[in-house]
RODO-2510 file (C-alpha; in nm, 4 decimals, decimal comma):
residues 66
     n   res          X          Y          Z
     1     m     0,8911     1,5259    -1,4106
     2     p     0,7258     1,2326    -1,4060
     3     g     0,5802     1,0508    -1,7323
     4     r     0,2235     0,9929    -1,7811
     5     t     0,3006     0,5799    -1,7029
     6     a     0,4691     0,6773    -1,3759
     7     l     0,1586     0,8998    -1,2822
     8     k    -0,0677     0,5688    -1,3332
     9     v     0,0980     0,3430    -1,1282
    10     a     0,1049     0,6174    -0,8073
    11     a    -0,2741     0,6040    -0,9073
    12     g    -0,3033     0,2424    -0,8994
    13     i    -0,1259     0,2177    -0,5599
    14     v    -0,2869     0,4711    -0,4100
    15     v    -0,6290     0,3198    -0,5012
    16     s    -0,5427    -0,0446    -0,4553
    17     f    -0,4426     0,1165    -0,0681
    18     a    -0,7839     0,3036    -0,0532
    19     a    -0,9822     0,0162    -0,1450
    20     l    -0,8179    -0,1868     0,1220
    21     a    -0,8207     0,0127     0,3465
    22     g    -1,1733     0,0709     0,3497
    23     a    -1,2836    -0,2503     0,2904
    24     l    -1,0825    -0,3338     0,6373
    25     i    -1,2594    -0,0473     0,8039
    26     l    -1,6120    -0,1183     0,6393
    27     l    -1,5631    -0,5145     0,8599
    28     a    -1,4447    -0,3149     1,1545
    29     r    -1,7545    -0,1378     1,0802
    30     w    -1,9899    -0,4353     1,0376
    31     e    -1,8104    -0,5700     1,3801
    32     i    -1,6704    -0,8594     1,1440
    33     f    -1,4059    -0,8104     1,3498
    34     s    -1,2537    -0,5456     1,6244
    35     f    -1,1945    -0,1992     1,5847
    36     a    -0,7982    -0,2829     1,7392
    37     l    -0,7634    -0,5841     1,4912
    38     a    -0,8500    -0,3520     1,2455
    39     k    -0,6254    -0,1158     1,3239
    40     l    -0,3440    -0,3919     1,3697
    41     m    -0,4207    -0,4829     1,0077
    42     l    -0,4051    -0,1176     0,8720
    43     a    -0,0663    -0,0870     0,9961
    44     g     0,0516    -0,4017     0,8638
    45     l    -0,0841    -0,3236     0,5313
    46     l     0,1050     0,0137     0,5142
    47     a     0,4120    -0,1551     0,6207
    48     l     0,3241    -0,3831     0,3407
    49     y     0,3192    -0,1378     0,1211
    50     f     0,6071     0,0612     0,2132
    51     g     0,8020    -0,2642     0,2045
    52     i     0,7643    -0,3565    -0,0921
    53     g     0,8442    -0,0066    -0,2131
    54     f     1,1257    -0,0135    -0,0385
    55     l     1,2651    -0,3135    -0,2324
    56     i     1,0998    -0,1676    -0,5896
    57     v     1,3695     0,1420    -0,4889
    58     v     1,6931    -0,0948    -0,3951
    59     y     1,6392    -0,3294    -0,6823
    60     r     1,6343    -0,0184    -0,9039
    61     f     1,9274     0,1610    -0,7971
    62     i     2,1631    -0,1374    -0,7584
    63     d     2,0259    -0,2224    -1,1329
    64     k     2,1872     0,1090    -1,2020
    65     l     2,4756     0,0425    -1,0600
    66     k     2,5450    -0,2851    -1,3138
***
């Protein structure tokens, strides 16, 4: 079972992603940029979060091997 710190970190990640995604959607609604560009930015944001998460998991796995 994850500790209280792990839950706080996970909640922080979810909130930060939701805030950034919400800001992108809001800017698209105000027609600062098109919805197609907003979808592309959301895909890039999602890829960034998954990529950094994968790197952290690999780093922790390699650290355990030493």
